[in-house]
C-alpha positions as CSV (number, residue, x, y, z in Angstrom):
1,M,0.0,0.0,0.0
2,L,2.9,2.4,0.8
3,S,6.2,2.8,-1.0
4,G,8.7,4.2,1.4
5,E,8.9,7.8,2.5
6,K,9.0,11.2,0.8
7,S,12.5,12.7,0.7
8,D,13.4,15.8,2.7
9,T,13.2,17.8,-0.5
10,Q,9.8,16.5,-1.4
11,S,8.5,17.2,2.2
12,A,9.9,20.7,2.1
13,L,8.4,21.5,-1.3
14,I,5.0,20.3,-0.1
15,K,5.1,22.5,2.9
16,V,6.0,25.5,0.7
17,A,3.2,24.7,-1.8
18,V,0.7,24.5,1.0
19,I,1.8,27.2,3.4
20,V,2.7,30.1,1.0
21,P,-0.7,30.2,-0.8
22,L,-2.4,29.9,2.6
23,A,-0.4,32.9,3.9
24,A,-1.5,34.8,0.9
25,L,-5.2,33.8,1.5
26,V,-4.9,35.0,5.1
27,A,-3.4,38.3,4.0
28,A,-6.0,38.8,1.2
29,V,-8.5,40.8,3.3
30,P,-6.0,43.5,4.6
31,F,-4.3,43.6,1.2
32,A,-7.6,44.1,-0.5
33,W,-8.3,47.0,1.8
34,G,-4.8,48.5,1.3
35,W,-4.0,47.6,-2.3
36,G,-7.5,47.3,-3.8
37,L,-8.7,44.5,-6.0
38,G,-9.0,45.3,-9.7
39,W,-11.2,43.8,-12.3
40,V,-8.1,42.5,-14.1
41,D,-7.1,40.6,-11.0
42,I,-10.7,39.2,-10.6
43,G,-10.9,38.2,-14.2
44,L,-7.6,36.4,-14.2
45,A,-8.2,34.7,-10.9
46,A,-11.7,33.5,-12.1
47,F,-10.3,32.2,-15.4
48,F,-7.3,30.3,-13.9
49,Y,-9.5,29.0,-11.0
50,T,-12.1,27.6,-13.4
51,L,-9.5,26.1,-15.7
52,T,-7.4,24.4,-13.0
53,C,-10.4,23.3,-11.0
54,L,-11.9,21.5,-14.0
55,G,-8.4,20.0,-14.6
56,V,-8.7,18.4,-11.2
57,T,-12.4,17.5,-11.2
58,V,-12.8,16.4,-14.8
59,G,-9.3,15.3,-15.4
60,F,-7.5,14.0,-12.3
61,H,-10.7,12.8,-10.6
62,R,-13.4,11.6,-12.9
63,Y,-11.1,10.6,-15.8
64,F,-7.7,9.5,-14.5
65,T,-8.9,8.1,-11.1
66,H,-12.2,6.6,-12.0
67,G,-12.3,6.2,-15.8
68,A,-15.8,7.7,-16.1
69,F,-15.2,8.2,-19.8
70,R,-12.7,7.6,-22.5
71,A,-10.8,10.6,-23.9
72,R,-8.8,11.3,-27.1
73,R,-5.1,11.5,-26.6
74,G,-4.9,15.3,-27.0
75,L,-7.6,15.9,-24.4
76,R,-6.0,13.4,-22.1
77,V,-2.8,15.3,-22.1
78,V,-4.5,18.7,-21.7
79,L,-6.5,17.4,-18.7
80,A,-3.2,16.2,-17.1
81,V,-1.5,19.5,-17.8
82,V,-4.3,21.8,-16.5
83,G,-4.9,19.5,-13.5
84,S,-1.2,19.8,-12.6
85,M,-1.5,23.6,-12.7
86,A,-3.8,23.4,-9.7
87,V,-0.6,22.7,-7.7
88,Q,-2.0,19.7,-5.8
89,G,0.8,17.4,-6.8
90,P,1.8,15.4,-9.9
91,V,-1.0,13.6,-11.6
92,I,0.2,10.0,-10.8
93,G,0.7,10.6,-7.1
94,W,-2.7,12.4,-6.9
95,V,-4.5,9.5,-8.6
96,A,-2.7,6.9,-6.5
97,D,-3.7,8.7,-3.3
98,H,-7.3,9.0,-4.4
99,R,-7.7,5.4,-5.5
100,R,-6.3,4.4,-2.1
101,H,-8.8,6.6,-0.5
102,H,-11.7,4.8,-2.3
103,A,-10.2,1.4,-1.5
104,Y,-10.1,2.1,2.2
105,A,-12.6,4.9,2.6
106,D,-12.9,5.9,6.3
107,R,-11.1,2.8,7.4
108,E,-7.5,1.9,8.2
109,G,-5.5,2.7,5.1
110,D,-7.5,5.7,4.0
111,P,-4.8,8.5,3.7
112,H,-7.2,11.3,4.7
113,S,-10.2,10.1,6.7
114,P,-11.4,12.6,9.4
115,W,-12.5,9.6,11.6
116,W,-9.1,8.3,12.5
117,F,-9.0,9.7,16.0
118,G,-12.5,8.9,17.2
119,T,-15.8,10.8,17.7
120,T,-15.2,13.0,20.7
121,P,-15.1,16.8,20.0
122,V,-11.3,16.8,20.4
123,A,-10.9,13.8,18.2
124,L,-13.1,15.3,15.5
125,V,-11.1,18.5,15.5
126,K,-7.9,16.5,15.1
127,G,-9.6,14.4,12.4
128,F,-10.8,17.5,10.5
129,W,-7.2,18.9,10.5
130,H,-5.8,15.6,9.3
131,A,-8.3,15.1,6.5
132,H,-8.2,18.7,5.4
133,M,-4.4,19.2,5.1
134,G,-2.5,17.5,7.9
135,W,-2.2,14.2,5.9
136,M,-0.1,15.9,3.3
137,F,2.7,16.4,5.8
138,D,3.0,12.7,6.5
139,R,6.3,11.3,5.2
140,A,4.7,8.0,3.9
141,Q,3.7,8.0,0.3
142,T,1.2,5.8,-1.6
143,N,2.5,3.0,-3.8
144,A,1.8,4.2,-7.3
145,Q,2.8,0.8,-8.8
146,R,-0.1,-0.7,-6.9
147,F,-2.7,2.0,-7.2
148,A,-1.9,3.7,-10.6
149,P,-0.1,1.1,-12.8
150,D,-2.1,2.3,-15.8
151,L,-0.7,5.8,-15.6
152,L,2.8,4.6,-15.0
153,A,2.5,2.7,-18.2
154,D,1.3,5.7,-20.2
155,R,4.2,7.6,-21.7
156,D,2.3,10.9,-22.1
157,I,1.2,10.9,-18.5
158,R,4.6,10.0,-17.2
159,R,6.0,13.0,-19.1
160,V,3.4,15.4,-17.7
161,D,4.1,14.0,-14.2
162,R,7.8,14.8,-14.6
163,L,6.9,18.3,-15.8
164,F,5.0,19.2,-12.6
165,P,7.7,21.7,-11.4
166,L,7.6,23.5,-14.7
167,L,3.8,23.5,-14.8
168,T,3.8,24.9,-11.3
169,A,6.0,27.8,-12.4
170,V,3.7,28.4,-15.4
171,T,0.6,28.5,-13.3
172,L,2.1,31.0,-10.9
173,L,3.9,33.2,-13.5
174,A,1.3,33.3,-16.3
175,P,-1.2,35.4,-14.4
176,A,1.5,37.9,-13.5
177,V,2.7,38.2,-17.1
178,L,-0.9,38.6,-18.3
179,G,-1.7,41.1,-15.6
180,G,1.3,43.2,-16.5
181,L,0.6,43.1,-20.2
182,I,-3.1,44.0,-19.8
183,T,-2.4,46.9,-17.5
184,M,0.9,47.8,-19.0
185,S,2.4,48.1,-15.6
186,W,4.7,46.3,-13.1
187,W,2.1,46.9,-10.4
188,G,-0.5,45.1,-12.5
189,A,1.9,42.1,-12.7
190,V,2.4,42.2,-8.9
191,T,-1.3,42.3,-8.0
192,A,-2.2,39.7,-10.6
193,F,0.5,37.4,-9.1
194,F,-0.9,37.9,-5.6
195,W,-4.6,37.4,-6.5
196,A,-4.7,35.2,-9.6
197,S,-1.7,33.1,-8.6
198,L,-1.3,32.7,-4.8
199,V,-4.8,33.4,-3.6
200,R,-6.4,31.5,-6.5
201,V,-4.2,28.4,-5.8
202,A,-5.1,28.7,-2.0
203,L,-8.8,28.9,-2.7
204,L,-8.8,25.8,-4.9
205,H,-6.6,24.0,-2.4
206,H,-9.1,24.5,0.4
207,V,-12.2,23.8,-1.8
208,T,-10.6,20.5,-2.9
209,W,-9.5,19.6,0.6
210,S,-12.9,20.5,2.0
211,V,-14.3,17.6,0.0
212,N,-12.0,15.3,1.9
213,S,-12.8,16.8,5.3
214,I,-16.2,18.5,5.4
215,C,-17.9,16.1,2.9
216,H,-16.9,13.1,5.1
217,M,-18.4,14.8,8.2
218,I,-21.4,17.0,7.4
219,G,-24.3,16.7,5.0
220,D,-27.0,14.5,3.6
221,R,-26.5,10.8,2.9
222,P,-29.3,9.5,0.7
223,F,-27.3,6.6,-0.8
224,E,-25.7,3.5,0.7
225,A,-21.9,3.7,0.9
226,R,-19.3,1.9,2.9
227,D,-18.1,5.1,4.5
228,K,-19.3,8.4,5.9
229,S,-19.3,10.4,2.7
230,A,-22.0,13.1,2.5
231,N,-23.5,15.5,0.0
232,F,-22.8,19.1,1.1
233,W,-24.6,21.6,-1.2
234,P,-22.8,24.9,-0.1
235,L,-19.7,23.7,-1.9
236,A,-21.4,22.6,-5.1
237,I,-20.5,25.5,-7.3
238,A,-17.0,26.2,-6.0
239,S,-16.1,22.5,-6.3
240,M,-17.7,22.2,-9.8
241,G,-20.0,19.4,-8.5
242,E,-17.5,17.5,-6.4
243,S,-19.3,18.1,-3.1
244,W,-22.1,15.7,-4.0
245,H,-19.8,13.3,-2.3
246,N,-22.2,10.6,-1.0
247,S,-23.6,10.2,-4.5
248,H,-20.0,9.8,-5.8
249,H,-19.0,7.2,-3.2
250,A,-22.2,5.3,-3.9
251,D,-21.3,5.1,-7.6
252,P,-17.6,6.1,-8.0
253,T,-17.2,5.7,-11.8
254,C,-20.2,7.7,-12.7
255,A,-19.4,10.8,-14.7
256,R,-22.1,12.9,-12.9
257,H,-22.1,13.4,-9.2
258,G,-25.1,15.7,-8.9
259,V,-27.5,13.1,-9.9
260,R,-30.7,14.6,-8.7
261,R,-32.5,17.5,-10.4
262,G,-31.3,20.8,-9.2
263,Q,-27.9,19.5,-8.0
264,I,-25.4,21.7,-9.8
265,D,-22.6,19.7,-11.4
266,I,-20.5,21.9,-13.7
267,S,-17.9,19.2,-14.3
268,A,-20.6,16.9,-15.6
269,R,-21.8,19.6,-18.0
270,I,-18.3,20.0,-19.3
271,I,-18.0,16.3,-19.9
272,R,-21.3,16.4,-21.7
273,I,-19.9,19.2,-24.0
274,F,-16.8,17.1,-24.7
275,E,-19.0,14.2,-25.6
276,M,-21.1,16.3,-28.0
277,L,-17.9,17.5,-29.6
278,G,-16.7,13.9,-30.0
279,W,-13.7,14.4,-27.8
280,V,-14.8,11.8,-25.2
281,S,-16.8,8.5,-25.5
282,K,-18.1,5.7,-23.4
283,V,-19.3,8.2,-20.8
284,R,-20.8,6.5,-17.8
285,W,-23.9,8.6,-17.1
286,P,-26.2,7.9,-14.2
287,K,-29.2,5.5,-14.7
288,P,-32.2,5.6,-12.4
289,E,-32.3,1.9,-11.9
290,R,-28.7,1.8,-10.8
291,L,-29.1,4.7,-8.5
292,A,-32.3,3.2,-7.0
293,R,-30.4,0.1,-5.9
294,R,-28.1,2.3,-3.9
295,L,-30.8,4.3,-2.1
296,K,-31.0,3.8,1.6
297,T,-33.8,1.4,2.5
298,N,-35.0,3.6,5.4
299,E,-38.0,5.8,4.8
300,H,-36.1,9.1,4.9
301,T,-32.7,10.5,4.1
302,A,-30.3,11.6,6.8
303,D,-31.9,15.0,7.2
304,G,-35.4,13.5,7.4
305,S,-36.6,15.7,4.5
306,V,-36.9,13.4,1.4
307,S,-38.3,10.0,1.2
308,R,-36.9,7.1,-0.8
309,T,-40.0,7.0,-3.0
310,E,-39.7,10.7,-3.8
311,I,-36.1,10.3,-4.8
312,E,-36.9,7.3,-7.0
313,R,-39.7,9.3,-8.6
314,E,-37.4,12.2,-9.3
315,L,-34.7,10.1,-10.8
316,T,-37.1,8.7,-13.4
317,R,-39.1,11.9,-14.1
318,H,-36.6,13.7,-16.2
319,P,-35.0,11.3,-18.7
320,E,-33.7,14.2,-20.8
321,D,-31.6,15.3,-17.8
322,R,-30.3,11.9,-17.1
323,W,-27.7,11.3,-19.9
324,S,-27.7,7.5,-19.6
325,G,-24.7,5.8,-21.2
326,D,-22.2,3.1,-20.9
327,D,-22.6,0.9,-17.8
328,S,-19.6,-1.4,-18.4
329,R,-17.7,-0.3,-15.3
330,L,-20.5,-0.7,-12.8
331,G,-19.1,-1.5,-9.4
332,Q,-15.4,-0.8,-10.2
333,E,-13.6,1.6,-7.8
């Protein structure tokens, strides 16, 4: 399951990649008051946040980790590149960690379960910290040969994996260069670097990590799963649909996590666009009969607000919003 320990250099770089953007995020409020926040900064931050977030959600997670669809070679490389630009680690290590998480979700072996320390208030605080970001400071590293052999065998992905330091430099410097060119000033480059590089990276870090922490502690659990994953609607937009986490753990290889009507899942919409353009195929869309098998048998969901019958009725009421597709990977995690 593990393959030795991270080197001192790796551990130091992880700390820098986590702590420096976090420091910028903490400083953002007083800096906004003192420096101001321009529309160029906002536009660049929004663009790079959206691009890199989708690289993680559509690329690293739904495609590389779970194989929710098949992608053409060019798109596969692009997804690996823009996902790497989120500064959450090289693609192969990210995927290996996440596959290990699903293999041992909320049990011994899960790299970032918030339930490691128990259920007392103190234990839950420790568990939240561990699941959110503390686990990244552990020296042990996941065995990629065991959990991501397919990516290790892919020449394109190995190359992108090795280019992670360069892609990190690109994702940090590109907003500064664009900000300087758009405003024709050095100050525009500085503010763009702060907001669209450091703060943007930090925001995406903590949205992604909140899926590991908050979405295994708080929320609705309408579907049967082997863990404590939960749907947490407040993060749906910022996470591009990743916070429908109970739905995801109930059916990990499904391309759409927001399976009920009204559950916003931007990542699924992007995959749908890719499918319409012919860039992806064999997309595994949700099917009502498959989802119904995973619904809890009790009369109500965790918050007591929606009955099983109502959910089943909702899942079959809107076939045009269902996008049924390939079911060949049912049950694989």
